[in-house]
N, C-alpha and C positions, 0 to 999 in steps of 0.2 A: 669649728672651730678655722680660725682663717691662718693659714699660713705664706709669712712672708719671708720670711727664710731658708732656705732648703740647700745642705751642705753634709758633707761628711761628717763632719766635728762641732759645727752648730747649724741650731735648728729656732727657729722660732713662732710661735703660732700664738694668737688671741681671740677672745668672743669678750661681750660686753662687760663679762666677770671675771677674766681670769687671762692670766698669760702662763706660755709654760716658755721655758727656754729648754734644748733638751729633753722633752718630755717631762720636768719638772715645775710645778707650777710652782710661780714666784711668791712670794708671802709680803715685799714690802714694793709698793709702786713710787715710791718717794715721790709724794703728793701731785702725781702725778694721775690721769685717764689710764687703763689694761690699753688704750689703744696709743695711746702718745706714747706711753712708757716701753710699750713694745718696738715702735717706730725709733723710739730716741736709743734705744739699743742696735737695732739693723742698723742705725746711721753708723752710731759710731765703728760697731765690728765693720763697714764697707770701709770707713775713713781712715780705720789705723791700716786695714792690709792695702790699700790702695798706696800707702805712705811710701810701701814697697817700692823699690824700681825693679823693673821690667824691661830688659833690653829691647827687647821688640814689642813695641804696644799699637795695637790695630783695634781700631773702633769701627764697627758695622752700625749704621744708623737706619734706623725702619722709619714706617710713617708716626709711631710716636713720640717720634724728636720733633713731629710738624706740628702737631694736634693742637688746636687752639692758640696757634701762634701765629701773628701780621698786626703790621701797624694801624689797620685801618678796621674797615666793617670785614673783612674780607681775612679767615686766618684756616690753616689747617685744618682740614677734617679729616673723619673717621671714616672707612668705607661705607660704611651706613646711613651716613650723613651724605657722602656722595653720591650713594643712592639715591635719596629720596631728593637732591639738587637736579641732578637728571630727569627723576622721573617730572618734578616742576618745571624744569624747564621745558620741556617734550613740548608737557603734556599727556593728563595719567589719561585722557581717551585713546590719543595716538599712540602711546606708548603703549597700553592694554595691547591694541591690534597689532602692535608689531610683535609685542610677545607672541601673539597667539599665530602670528602667521610663519614665528620660525617655529613654534611646538616648543617655548619656555617656560617652565610656572614663574608667573611672575610674584607667587605668595617666597620666590626664594630670593633674598634680596643682594645675586651676589654680581657683581656687576663682572669680573672675572669670569664666570659660567655662561652671563648673558654673552659679553662679544663673542667668546669661545663658540659659543651657539649658535652667534650671526654670522659671526667669518665662514662656517664650514656649512650655512643655509644658502650661502651667496648664489651657488649655483642651482641649486633647485627652487627655489620661492623667487618667485615672479616678482612680487614689488618692490621699492628699491631700498633694499635692504644695504646697499655700500654706502646710499647716501646719509642712512641712520649712523652707519657705525662711524662715518667722518664726525657727525652733532656730535655722538656720546664724548667718543675720542676730545671732539674742540673744548668740549665742556669741562673733561678732564682737565683739559692744558689751560684752560682759564679757571676753574677754581685753585691751581697747583701754583700760580703766580702771585705770589705772598710776598711783600715784603718788611720786611729785619724791623720790630721795633726799637726804640732806643733803650740802652743799657740791658740788651738780649740777654740771654742763656745762652746763647750759641756765642757769642764773644767772649762770656764768662769761661763755655767750655773751654775756649781755644788757649784760653792763659793757660788753665788750670792742665789741660793736657801738656804742651810743652811747657812744664816747668818741670825739664829734665837737662840729664849732661846730655848735652851736646856731642858728645862723641860716642854716644848711641844711635844706632838708627834713625831718620827722622819719622816721625809721628805719621800713622797713614789710616787717612778716613774713610773707609766705603760708603759710601748713600745708596742706601734704593731707591731714594727720595728724586722727583724730579726738579722740584724747589729750586730756586739756589741761595738759600738761607747760609751757608757756610759760607758760600764765594761772597756772601753781603757782608757778614761778621767779619771776614779775613780785611777783606778792603779797610773797613772803618779801624782796625785793631794792625793797620801796617803790616798786616803777614804776608809772606811769597809764597803761593800756590804750586805747585809743582801736580802735571792735571794730566799732562799727553801731550797739550795741544804747544806748537811750539811760537817763542817770541817776538816772532816776528808777526806784520801783518801781512793779509790775514793768516789767524790764529789756526792753523790747521793742526790735526791730532795723527801721531804716528807715537807710536809704544816705544819707542828709543827715549824719547825725552822724560821715560819715569825715570831713567837710569844717569840722568844730567841732577847737577847740586850746584847748589850754589854756596863759593865761600869768599871770604873777604881776604883780600890782595892789600900786603903795605908794600910801600915803596923798600925798605930796607928787609929783609926777611933774614930773621936768628935762625926759629927752627923751621926745620923740613917738613914737621906734618903738616895738614892744611888745618887752616884755619876757618870754620864749617858756621854762617853766617845764622844768625838766630833767628825764630820767628820764621820758620819753613815747614809747611809738614806736605804729605803727599793725597790728594783727594783724586777718590775713583768716584765712577758715577757708573755703573754694572746696568741700569735700569736707560741709561741717556739722561739728557736732561732736556730743560725749556730753551737755552742758550746755544743747543747744539744744530747745526742746519747741513743737508748735504749738497756741497759741490762737486755737482762729476761724478767722479771717484772719491773726493775728495770729504771729512767729516770737518766742517770749521766753526768756531765760535760765532756768533751775531745777538748783536742785541737786544734783537726786535724779530727771529726767524719766522716766515708762515707758514712752513713744515717743521717743526721741531722734532726733532730722530730724540723716538722713546719706543721705550717695549712698554706698551701699553698693556693692563692686567688683564689676559688670555689666556688660556691653558697652553695655547705657541708660543709662549714668549722664553720657552725652555729650549726650543727651536731657533728662536730669534736672538739670544745667546751666543748663538755658535758663525755670528757676524760682528763683520768690524764695527763698531769699536768694542764691543760688547766682549768678543771673546777674549779679546787682549785686557781687560778688566778682572773678566773670571779668571783665567791665566795667574793676574795678577795677584787674586786673593789667593789661591792654592798655593802659588811662590811661598807666601807671606805667611804662611799657615803651618811650612816646612821646615821653617827656622827654629834656633834655640832658643828659650828662654822669651814663651812669648804667653803674651796675655792680650785676648781677644773681650773687649767686652763689647757684647749686641746690647744695643738699650734700642727699645722702641719698636722691635723686630720679633713680632710673633710667633716664626717659624711655621706659616704656611706655605710658603714658600720651600717646595722641595727643592730645585736646584739647588739653591743655596743653605741647605740648609745639609742637604749630603755631604756639602764638603765640607759643612763645619764637623759634623758626624767621623768621616774619612780621617778628620785632622785628629781628632780625640783617639780613635782607633788605630790610628802609625806613629806618632809622634807624642813621646809622654812628656815634653817639656812645653806643651800646648795648658796655657790654663785658659775657662772658658766662662765669663763673668756674664751671665745673663740677666742686663735689667728690663723689667717687663710688670704687666697687670697680667692675675689670674693663673699665677705660677702653680699652683695648687689643683686647678681645674683644666689648664686648658689641654685638649686632647694632643695637639702638636709638640710637648713638652715633656710628653710622659718620659720618652724614652732617655732628655736629659735628667728625670730626677729623677731615674733610676741611676742612672752614674752618678748623678749627685749625694746620692744612699751609699753606693760601692766605694766609690775615688775620692780624691783629693781636691781633684782638678776642674771641678764643675762646681759651680756656684750660682742657683738661681737666689733672686733678690724682686720685690715685690715694693717697687716704687716708679712713679713719673719723672719724666725726664724732665722738668723745673727743679725737684727737687732735689734729684741725685747728681744735679749740678751744682746747686748749693751746699751739697756736704759733699762734695767730691775734693779732696783734699790737696792745695797749692800748696807746690814745694819751696816756698822762699827762698835756700839756698841756690836755686837754679832756676826762679820766676827773675822778670824783668820789674 
């Protein structure tokens, strides 16, 4: 049977003929198929659960929040699809010769492993390895340049996530994706992003800007407390962005950078994340997870990234007020989720949900009292 909800007190699984809730077979499917009934119960569960207000709301998004999204023929791709695109763009014969030269098993469609192998082979392989690495990285850059479609789920997600009390800390979104879908959604909906870059031009990065906020000033102030402006959230990009560019010792925002500042998929990205501005982003992620009453929603993140995963596991081990909600596919089979499956069965602060980004956004509750 396929498990679509794994938690300490609630579990849902189904097959073609049966639905089980907490191990007990359901008798009445209310005129729905087993799959429809199972997902209906799943969505009612997390919609009710997320109606609770958590003081600190953190969202971590991986590639699953971009897959299949794009306004034209170019849409976000899985790592497997990205591998196929790289092979096609370079040419199968040339790509095979390159893999053979660096002694990489071509039957293993893993771009991270390929780039890591290529980087380590640069010093002892006579052919132009550096040039091929650059070509692969340029293809990744091009394929991740996405245009947000009209009435997008990213826009809807922002509206729902920010329907919360203004007295609470700002929503924090950490995205591991290079694309600018959240930035485009914010622009369309009139949101202000606190992203670590200055508000003067050129927009240069400095971690101190994450400590700034935006308040509404009135000519005659009666109350002494701050009147925080609505439609403001924090955006962190630990793996870089398509619109970041290095200028001397600074990182700046640029509409069309020739060489974007990005940590490409390779094993050495762990070391790269200790450079600025990536180190600042990671440090902010760790800091956010140490606060009280935290809800961390990981959506479209498979937990293959050992660096990010270790930070989350550490937070669960040392901070009892952290609740983790994992929204991804194959929650019952993904080997990278094994530790979380064990924690979910033993503790009530880890919940695993089988759901795609679009479906999760559509069923995420909108709190009308605090929405605009």
